[in-house]
All heavy atoms as an XYZ file, in Angstrom:
665
protein
N      -2.088    -39.562     46.531
C      -1.757    -39.806     47.890
C      -1.298    -41.273     47.984
O      -1.908    -42.189     47.456
C      -3.005    -39.634     48.793
C      -2.657    -39.298     50.198
S      -4.139    -39.075     51.250
C      -4.763    -37.510     50.694
N      -0.167    -41.482     48.642
C       0.382    -42.826     48.757
C      -0.199    -43.527     50.015
O      -0.519    -42.866     51.002
C       1.901    -42.825     48.886
O       2.287    -42.103     49.995
C       2.541    -42.237     47.611
N      -0.251    -44.866     49.930
C      -0.796    -45.634     51.029
C       0.285    -45.872     52.068
O       1.346    -46.379     51.744
C      -1.290    -46.982     50.487
C      -1.743    -47.932     51.510
C      -2.162    -49.270     50.865
C      -2.311    -50.352     51.891
N      -2.598    -51.623     51.326
N      -0.015    -45.503     53.357
C       0.956    -45.765     54.388
C       1.144    -47.315     54.519
O       0.167    -48.058     54.251
C       0.322    -45.187     55.659
C      -0.672    -44.207     55.147
C      -1.137    -44.709     53.831
N       2.311    -47.728     54.922
C       2.610    -49.138     55.107
C       1.654    -49.897     55.980
O       1.303    -51.039     55.740
C       4.043    -49.312     55.598
C       5.071    -48.822     54.693
C       5.386    -49.760     53.560
O       4.862    -50.895     53.500
N       6.216    -49.328     52.616
N       1.214    -49.209     57.036
C       0.386    -49.950     58.061
C      -1.138    -49.688     57.895
O      -1.904    -50.043     58.766
C       0.818    -49.481     59.468
C       0.685    -48.002     59.705
O       0.363    -47.254     58.749
N       0.876    -47.560     60.867
N      -1.566    -49.148     56.751
C      -2.995    -48.926     56.529
C      -3.649    -50.262     56.220
O      -3.286    -51.010     55.351
C      -3.175    -47.994     55.336
C      -4.590    -47.628     55.039
S      -5.395    -46.577     56.279
C      -4.558    -45.043     56.021
N      -4.672    -50.580     57.053
C      -5.379    -51.842     56.882
C      -6.280    -51.816     55.622
O      -6.596    -50.725     55.064
C      -6.263    -52.160     58.078
O      -7.385    -51.290     58.108
N      -6.615    -53.012     55.155
C      -7.483    -53.082     53.962
C      -8.840    -52.414     54.296
O      -9.388    -51.757     53.433
C      -7.664    -54.535     53.602
C      -8.475    -54.747     52.286
C      -8.569    -56.194     51.904
O      -7.615    -56.961     52.127
O      -9.587    -56.523     51.314
N      -9.325    -52.591     55.457
C     -10.594    -51.991     55.895
C     -10.550    -50.456     55.811
O     -11.426    -49.825     55.298
C     -10.986    -52.413     57.313
O     -11.087    -53.848     57.344
C     -12.300    -51.805     57.767
N      -9.410    -49.955     56.325
C      -9.206    -48.508     56.286
C      -9.157    -47.945     54.834
O      -9.725    -46.927     54.530
C      -8.002    -48.093     57.062
N      -8.507    -48.698     54.002
C      -8.396    -48.305     52.588
C      -9.785    -48.267     51.932
O     -10.100    -47.358     51.190
C      -7.477    -49.270     51.803
C      -6.025    -49.021     51.982
C      -5.602    -47.636     51.510
O      -6.088    -47.152     50.493
O      -4.707    -47.023     52.129
N     -10.637    -49.318     52.244
C     -11.989    -49.330     51.684
C     -12.796    -48.162     52.239
O     -13.566    -47.557     51.495
C     -12.669    -50.674     52.031
C     -12.102    -51.826     51.230
C     -12.770    -53.146     51.700
C     -12.182    -54.305     50.928
N     -12.741    -55.588     51.351
N     -12.632    -47.864     53.528
C     -13.353    -46.737     54.093
C     -12.955    -45.418     53.400
O     -13.808    -44.579     53.159
C     -13.072    -46.624     55.610
C     -13.870    -47.576     56.494
C     -13.343    -47.569     57.909
C     -15.335    -47.225     56.467
N     -11.691    -45.260     53.157
C     -11.234    -44.055     52.479
C     -11.900    -43.856     51.150
O     -12.330    -42.749     50.787
C      -9.721    -44.056     52.353
C      -8.953    -43.707     53.556
C      -7.441    -43.881     53.461
C      -6.842    -43.372     52.222
N      -5.337    -43.563     52.131
N     -12.025    -44.921     50.391
C     -12.648    -44.864     49.073
C     -14.111    -44.476     49.216
O     -14.646    -43.590     48.548
C     -12.480    -46.219     48.338
C     -11.011    -46.406     47.979
C     -13.348    -46.240     47.078
C     -10.695    -47.841     47.504
N     -14.823    -45.128     50.153
C     -16.244    -44.836     50.371
C     -16.412    -43.434     50.889
O     -17.311    -42.731     50.426
C     -16.831    -45.855     51.378
C     -16.993    -47.257     50.845
C     -17.884    -47.355     49.618
O     -18.980    -46.725     49.635
O     -17.494    -48.020     48.649
N     -15.601    -43.007     51.821
C     -15.737    -41.680     52.386
C     -15.447    -40.591     51.334
O     -16.054    -39.485     51.405
C     -14.775    -41.512     53.587
C     -15.123    -42.352     54.826
C     -13.994    -42.293     55.848
C     -16.418    -41.884     55.438
N     -14.593    -40.853     50.410
C     -14.294    -39.850     49.383
C     -15.485    -39.571     48.483
O     -15.545    -38.534     47.825
C     -13.104    -40.269     48.538
O     -13.439    -41.424     47.731
N     -16.466    -40.463     48.491
C     -17.675    -40.304     47.684
C     -18.731    -39.410     48.383
O     -19.731    -39.077     47.761
C     -18.252    -41.640     47.357
C     -17.359    -42.497     46.445
C     -17.955    -43.852     46.175
N     -17.035    -44.644     45.349
C     -16.868    -45.921     45.455
N     -17.549    -46.608     46.327
N     -16.027    -46.516     44.646
N     -18.499    -39.119     49.623
C     -19.480    -38.318     50.404
C     -19.353    -36.841     50.004
O     -18.293    -36.401     49.513
C     -19.249    -38.481     51.900
C     -19.465    -39.885     52.468
C     -19.065    -39.898     53.951
C     -20.883    -40.345     52.293
N     -20.355    -36.077     50.361
C     -20.320    -34.628     50.124
C     -19.259    -33.968     51.062
O     -18.898    -34.604     52.060
C     -21.663    -33.988     50.380
O     -21.976    -34.016     51.790
N     -18.882    -32.778     50.755
C     -17.914    -32.070     51.591
C     -18.441    -31.906     53.001
O     -17.712    -32.081     54.001
C     -17.605    -30.695     50.991
N     -19.714    -31.638     53.114
C     -20.302    -31.434     54.462
C     -20.275    -32.754     55.248
O     -19.927    -32.765     56.422
C     -21.758    -30.953     54.338
C     -22.417    -30.699     55.684
C     -23.850    -30.246     55.532
C     -24.403    -30.033     56.942
N     -25.815    -29.882     56.943
N     -20.638    -33.843     54.611
C     -20.569    -35.146     55.304
C     -19.158    -35.501     55.700
O     -18.934    -35.995     56.801
C     -21.180    -36.200     54.386
C     -22.675    -36.101     54.169
C     -23.186    -37.008     53.116
O     -22.531    -37.130     52.082
O     -24.286    -37.541     53.292
N     -18.185    -35.253     54.814
C     -16.795    -35.559     55.111
C     -16.315    -34.691     56.298
O     -15.568    -35.160     57.183
C     -15.891    -35.361     53.918
C     -16.133    -36.424     52.861
C     -15.043    -36.442     51.762
N     -14.620    -35.127     51.286
C     -15.193    -34.444     50.302
N     -16.221    -34.993     49.667
N     -14.704    -33.282     49.918
N     -16.751    -33.431     56.312
C     -16.367    -32.524     57.404
C     -16.948    -33.041     58.734
O     -16.247    -33.015     59.771
C     -16.848    -31.119     57.120
N     -18.152    -33.516     58.746
C     -18.799    -34.044     59.969
C     -18.033    -35.245     60.456
O     -17.810    -35.437     61.639
C     -20.252    -34.424     59.728
C     -21.162    -33.170     59.567
C     -22.600    -33.540     59.235
O     -23.004    -34.680     59.433
O     -23.341    -32.647     58.765
N     -17.624    -36.118     59.541
C     -16.870    -37.355     59.898
C     -15.485    -36.951     60.389
O     -14.997    -37.496     61.404
C     -16.837    -38.330     58.761
C     -18.226    -38.917     58.558
C     -15.832    -39.437     59.031
C     -18.452    -39.785     57.336
N     -14.861    -35.998     59.758
C     -13.541    -35.525     60.205
C     -13.613    -34.947     61.598
O     -12.777    -35.230     62.458
C     -12.973    -34.482     59.205
N     -14.651    -34.142     61.847
C     -14.864    -33.578     63.180
C     -15.028    -34.706     64.208
O     -14.378    -34.688     65.266
C     -16.107    -32.715     63.179
C     -16.429    -32.100     64.491
C     -15.865    -30.866     64.890
C     -17.342    -32.695     65.370
C     -16.157    -30.301     66.105
C     -17.646    -32.143     66.561
C     -17.052    -30.952     66.952
O     -17.361    -30.394     68.150
N     -15.829    -35.702     63.850
C     -16.012    -36.839     64.774
C     -14.719    -37.564     65.068
O     -14.354    -37.829     66.230
C     -17.035    -37.805     64.186
C     -17.010    -39.166     64.859
C     -17.637    -39.354     66.100
C     -16.391    -40.267     64.280
C     -17.575    -40.591     66.742
C     -16.355    -41.469     64.870
C     -16.964    -41.650     66.115
N     -13.942    -37.844     64.021
C     -12.703    -38.603     64.176
C     -11.668    -37.792     64.970
O     -11.037    -38.347     65.871
C     -12.115    -38.941     62.812
C     -12.887    -40.004     62.016
C     -12.358    -40.144     60.602
C     -12.914    -41.340     62.713
N     -11.546    -36.525     64.672
C     -10.595    -35.686     65.457
C     -10.962    -35.664     66.901
O     -10.107    -35.818     67.776
C     -10.484    -34.292     64.839
C      -9.779    -34.368     63.473
C      -9.784    -33.336     65.770
C      -9.838    -33.131     62.672
N     -12.235    -35.430     67.210
C     -12.652    -35.400     68.595
C     -12.628    -36.761     69.297
O     -12.501    -36.842     70.509
C     -14.013    -34.731     68.739
C     -13.913    -33.266     68.472
N     -13.394    -32.390     69.361
C     -14.242    -32.559     67.374
C     -13.440    -31.165     68.868
N     -13.906    -31.252     67.635
N     -12.656    -37.851     68.519
C     -12.533    -39.162     69.114
C     -11.110    -39.371     69.644
O     -10.863    -40.225     70.498
C     -12.939    -40.249     68.112
O     -11.907    -40.421     67.116
N     -10.175    -38.631     69.110
C      -8.769    -38.784     69.609
C      -8.586    -38.130     70.989
O      -7.650    -38.465     71.677
C      -7.820    -38.091     68.609
C      -7.810    -38.688     67.172
C      -6.949    -37.821     66.272
C      -7.349    -40.139     67.195
N      -9.490    -37.224     71.343
C      -9.386    -36.564     72.633
C      -9.576    -37.498     73.841
O      -9.293    -37.118     74.965
C     -10.425    -35.452     72.726
C     -10.052    -34.241     71.818
O      -8.917    -34.171     71.403
O     -10.943    -33.414     71.598
N     -10.084    -38.719     73.563
C     -10.252    -39.682     74.647
C      -8.932    -40.025     75.344
O      -8.872    -40.427     76.464
C     -10.914    -40.946     74.145
C     -12.310    -40.750     73.668
C     -12.908    -41.953     72.989
O     -12.191    -42.984     72.850
O     -14.060    -41.872     72.595
N      -7.827    -39.824     74.604
C      -6.513    -40.182     75.141
C      -5.863    -39.032     75.945
O      -4.731    -39.152     76.299
C      -5.603    -40.617     74.023
C      -6.096    -41.925     73.358
O      -6.810    -42.684     74.021
O      -5.820    -42.076     72.182
N      -6.582    -37.957     76.120
C      -6.007    -36.828     76.840
C      -5.704    -37.160     78.265
O      -6.513    -37.774     78.931
C      -6.970    -35.577     76.755
C      -6.975    -35.062     75.335
C      -6.505    -34.494     77.729
C      -7.893    -33.878     75.165
N      -4.526    -36.808     78.722
C      -4.117    -37.072     80.060
C      -4.702    -35.989     80.998
O      -4.490    -34.781     80.843
C      -2.571    -36.980     80.099
C      -1.985    -37.319     81.459
O      -2.737    -37.482     82.435
O      -0.739    -37.357     81.564
N      -5.494    -36.437     81.940
C      -6.156    -35.491     82.868
C      -5.084    -34.687     83.675
O      -5.334    -33.541     83.933
C      -7.075    -36.220     83.869
C      -8.337    -36.773     83.193
O      -8.710    -36.202     82.160
O      -8.889    -37.767     83.704
N      -3.953    -35.318     83.963
C      -2.923    -34.562     84.701
C      -2.366    -33.411     83.851
O      -2.013    -32.364     84.383
C      -1.797    -35.527     85.076
C      -2.227    -36.563     86.130
O      -3.111    -36.241     86.946
N      -1.669    -37.668     86.090
N      -2.319    -33.646     82.551
C      -1.853    -32.576     81.643
C      -2.831    -31.381     81.686
O      -2.388    -30.269     81.752
C      -1.695    -33.132     80.267
C      -1.132    -32.156     79.181
C       0.263    -31.677     79.623
C      -1.073    -32.821     77.829
N      -4.082    -31.680     81.662
C      -5.069    -30.594     81.654
C      -5.011    -29.840     82.999
O      -5.096    -28.597     83.051
C      -6.529    -31.145     81.441
C      -6.732    -31.507     80.009
C      -8.235    -31.589     79.662
O      -8.980    -30.708     80.143
O      -8.596    -32.507     78.944
N      -4.852    -30.579     84.098
C      -4.744    -29.934     85.407
C      -3.443    -29.067     85.452
O      -3.461    -27.944     85.964
C      -4.677    -30.997     86.529
C      -6.084    -31.688     86.620
C      -4.246    -30.376     87.882
C      -6.078    -32.930     87.481
N      -2.366    -29.554     84.890
C      -1.131    -28.797     84.855
C      -1.289    -27.536     84.034
O      -0.817    -26.440     84.470
C      -0.014    -29.648     84.259
N      -1.962    -27.594     82.889
C      -2.204    -26.371     82.107
C      -3.105    -25.410     82.872
O      -2.885    -24.209     82.849
C      -2.808    -26.730     80.743
C      -1.765    -26.940     79.692
C      -1.453    -28.123     79.060
C      -0.874    -25.984     79.185
N      -0.440    -27.920     78.197
C      -0.015    -26.611     78.234
C      -0.619    -24.627     79.420
C       0.995    -25.973     77.512
C       0.406    -23.969     78.731
C       1.169    -24.640     77.815
N      -4.173    -25.916     83.499
C      -5.065    -25.042     84.272
C      -4.281    -24.303     85.347
O      -4.459    -23.118     85.584
C      -6.201    -25.829     84.889
C      -7.267    -26.247     83.850
O      -7.259    -25.672     82.749
O      -8.047    -27.138     84.169
N      -3.416    -25.058     86.033
C      -2.566    -24.437     87.097
C      -1.656    -23.369     86.519
O      -1.537    -22.268     87.080
C      -1.749    -25.569     87.803
O      -2.619    -26.538     88.336
C      -0.906    -24.997     88.925
N      -1.003    -23.686     85.386
C      -0.102    -22.744     84.774
C      -0.831    -21.482     84.331
O      -0.353    -20.329     84.574
C       0.598    -23.371     83.551
C       1.473    -22.478     82.776
C       2.742    -22.077     83.522
O       3.128    -22.741     84.466
O       3.360    -21.046     83.182
N      -1.987    -21.617     83.683
C      -2.723    -20.474     83.235
C      -3.242    -19.626     84.373
O      -3.248    -18.402     84.322
C      -3.886    -20.930     82.317
C      -3.461    -21.532     81.032
C      -4.661    -22.112     80.292
C      -2.693    -20.580     80.156
N      -3.683    -20.296     85.461
C      -4.112    -19.559     86.644
C      -2.949    -18.732     87.247
O      -3.127    -17.580     87.587
C      -4.674    -20.541     87.716
O      -5.772    -21.249     87.137
C      -5.126    -19.813     88.979
N      -1.759    -19.356     87.323
C      -0.630    -18.656     87.814
C      -0.243    -17.435     86.962
O       0.098    -16.351     87.443
C       0.594    -19.561     87.965
C       1.818    -18.970     88.577
C       1.536    -18.418     89.976
O       1.044    -19.161     90.821
N       1.855    -17.156     90.226
N      -0.297    -17.652     85.632
C       0.007    -16.559     84.759
C      -0.946    -15.391     84.884
O      -0.566    -14.234     84.867
C       0.052    -17.052     83.289
C       1.243    -17.916     82.984
C       1.285    -18.331     81.517
N       2.349    -19.239     81.297
C       2.859    -19.519     80.107
N       2.368    -18.861     79.033
N       3.802    -20.401     79.948
N      -2.226    -15.713     85.022
C      -3.228    -14.687     85.223
C      -3.008    -13.952     86.527
O      -3.098    -12.718     86.548
C      -4.636    -15.300     85.215
C      -5.816    -14.333     85.332
C      -5.791    -13.318     84.226
C      -7.133    -15.047     85.345
N      -2.648    -14.653     87.582
C      -2.361    -14.040     88.860
C      -1.143    -13.073     88.751
O      -1.148    -11.984     89.269
C      -2.105    -15.050     89.950
C      -3.343    -15.740     90.448
C      -3.072    -16.802     91.453
O      -1.969    -16.792     92.138
O      -3.895    -17.724     91.643
N      -0.134    -13.573     88.026
C       1.078    -12.721     87.770
C       0.696    -11.463     87.030
O       1.253    -10.350     87.341
C       2.131    -13.521     87.024
C       2.787    -14.610     87.821
O       2.568    -14.621     89.104
O       3.499    -15.459     87.270
N      -0.159    -11.547     86.062
C      -0.598    -10.368     85.356
C      -1.390     -9.448     86.237
O      -1.113     -8.211     86.261
C      -1.439    -10.754     84.109
C      -0.574    -11.453     83.074
C      -2.134     -9.558     83.484
C      -1.317    -12.126     81.959
N      -2.291     -9.993     86.997
C      -3.128     -9.106     87.853
C      -2.321     -8.459     89.004
O      -2.623     -7.387     89.440
C      -4.268     -9.937     88.461
C      -5.334    -10.291     87.406
O      -5.476     -9.611     86.374
N      -6.039    -11.346     87.612
N      -1.271     -9.122     89.436
C      -0.437     -8.618     90.541
C       0.749     -7.780     89.983
O       1.654     -7.369     90.737
C       0.143     -9.727     91.412
S      -1.131    -10.638     92.293
N       0.749     -7.563     88.670
C       1.800     -6.788     88.051
C       3.206     -7.450     88.122
O       4.208     -6.757     88.035
C       1.855     -5.349     88.570
C       0.561     -4.631     88.593
C       0.131     -4.188     87.243
C      -1.047     -3.270     87.368
N      -2.025     -3.447     86.360
N       3.241     -8.743     88.361
C       4.539     -9.443     88.361
C       5.008     -9.736     86.931
O       6.190     -9.741     86.673
C       4.438    -10.823     89.069
C       4.277    -10.704     90.596
C       4.172    -12.112     91.164
C       3.868    -12.090     92.643
N       3.719    -13.468     93.175
N       4.060     -9.919     86.040
C       4.368    -10.183     84.634
C       4.345     -8.847     83.898
O       3.457     -8.048     84.058
C       3.384    -11.139     84.011
N       5.379     -8.631     83.065
C       5.469     -7.396     82.289
C       5.147     -7.808     80.862
O       5.844     -8.573     80.206
C       6.860     -6.786     82.377
C       7.175     -6.454     83.856
C       6.923     -5.538     81.525
C       8.607     -6.051     84.110
N       4.041     -7.190     80.359
C       3.672     -7.480     79.010
C       4.158     -6.448     78.033
O       4.787     -5.467     78.409
N       3.939     -6.727     76.781
C       4.297     -5.801     75.706
C       2.985     -5.476     74.967
O       2.109     -6.317     74.832
C       5.290     -6.434     74.767
C       6.601     -6.750     75.413
C       7.560     -7.441     74.387
O       7.219     -7.597     73.199
O       8.683     -7.787     74.844
N       2.932     -4.253     74.421
C       1.690     -3.890     73.642
C       1.550     -4.822     72.436
O       2.539     -5.218     71.820
C       2.049     -2.461     73.179
C       3.098     -1.954     74.077
C       3.884     -3.170     74.493
N       0.331     -5.182     72.166
C       0.074     -6.121     71.075
C       0.591     -5.521     69.740
O       1.067     -6.304     68.891
C      -1.421     -6.414     70.964
O      -2.145     -5.269     70.719
N       0.495     -4.231     69.564
C       0.984     -3.611     68.297
C       2.489     -3.901     68.139
O       2.967     -4.198     67.027
C       0.724     -2.131     68.314
O       1.353     -1.486     69.407
N       3.255     -3.866     69.206
C       4.682     -4.177     69.156
C       4.925     -5.636     68.810
O       5.749     -5.963     67.968
C       5.336     -3.812     70.468
C       6.804     -4.143     70.506
C       7.459     -3.836     71.872
O       6.884     -3.116     72.668
N       8.610     -4.424     72.085
N       4.191     -6.500     69.478
C       4.360     -7.926     69.239
C       4.012     -8.271     67.801
O       4.757     -8.978     67.110
C       3.444     -8.788     70.192
C       3.463    -10.230     69.850
C       3.862     -8.522     71.631
N       2.869     -7.759     67.280
C       2.507     -8.076     65.901
C       3.458     -7.482     64.915
O       3.747     -8.058     63.891
C       1.058     -7.606     65.640
C       0.017     -8.471     66.286
C      -0.861     -7.927     67.196
C      -0.029     -9.827     66.067
C      -1.858     -8.709     67.806
C      -0.970    -10.607     66.686
C      -1.893    -10.072     67.555
N       3.976     -6.285     65.213
C       4.965     -5.661     64.328
C       6.235     -6.526     64.258
O       6.796     -6.762     63.161
C       5.303     -4.271     64.852
O       6.308     -3.690     64.083
N       6.718     -7.020     65.391
C       7.856     -7.855     65.407
C       7.617     -9.178     64.661
O       8.527     -9.653     63.940
C       8.291     -8.166     66.868
C       8.861     -6.961     67.573
C       9.088     -7.189     69.057
O       8.898     -8.338     69.551
O       9.437     -6.230     69.745
N       6.453     -9.725     64.792
C       6.090    -10.972     64.097
C       6.071    -10.760     62.591
O       6.514    -11.567     61.813
C       4.790    -11.548     64.602
C       4.839    -12.187     65.996
C       3.422    -12.519     66.468
C       5.693    -13.401     65.997
N       5.458     -9.585     62.177
C       5.411     -9.281     60.765
C       6.838     -9.135     60.161
O       7.123     -9.627     59.079
C       4.622     -8.001     60.490
C       3.125     -8.200     60.495
C       2.403     -7.089     59.815
N       1.625     -6.089     60.515
C       1.238     -5.988     61.785
N       1.619     -6.842     62.599
N       0.464     -5.058     62.185
N       7.689     -8.483     60.878
C       9.066     -8.311     60.453
C       9.768     -9.668     60.325
O      10.473     -9.923     59.364
C       9.864     -7.421     61.407
C       9.541     -5.972     61.292
C      10.352     -5.126     62.297
O      11.459     -5.560     62.683
O       9.836     -4.068     62.641
N       9.571    -10.511     61.327
C      10.210    -11.826     61.327
C       9.728    -12.748     60.242
O      10.515    -13.541     59.633
C       9.979    -12.465     62.704
C      10.731    -13.761     62.888
C      10.550    -14.298     64.296
C      11.326    -15.596     64.500
N      11.203    -16.107     65.906
N       8.428    -12.758     59.949
C       7.874    -13.735     59.040
C       7.427    -13.188     57.664
O       6.855    -13.890     56.907
C       6.688    -14.420     59.731
C       7.128    -15.284     60.895
C       6.925    -14.822     62.190
C       7.843    -16.465     60.672
C       7.336    -15.625     63.272
C       8.258    -17.250     61.735
C       8.022    -16.812     63.051
O       8.426    -17.536     64.109
N       7.735    -11.951     57.420
C       7.372    -11.375     56.123
C       8.500    -11.452     55.141
O       9.649    -11.551     55.401
C       6.933     -9.906     56.246
O       5.731     -9.886     56.974
């Protein structure tokens, strides 16, 4: 693995130390780090998604949205990506 240009010396030392941990310990730290990024989530974005999903559910319940059988969708995806 190559060192990114902007990786600090502290980060490089941490990487070496972390690589010595067990897989379970590294997974716990990875989980922590990934979820620490969620602090930057835009609340307006979450509200917009909630609004969109609520509207889509209403469209489905009111028969405004026309769906396709999952078997058809999966068949088309298999054809496309196989």
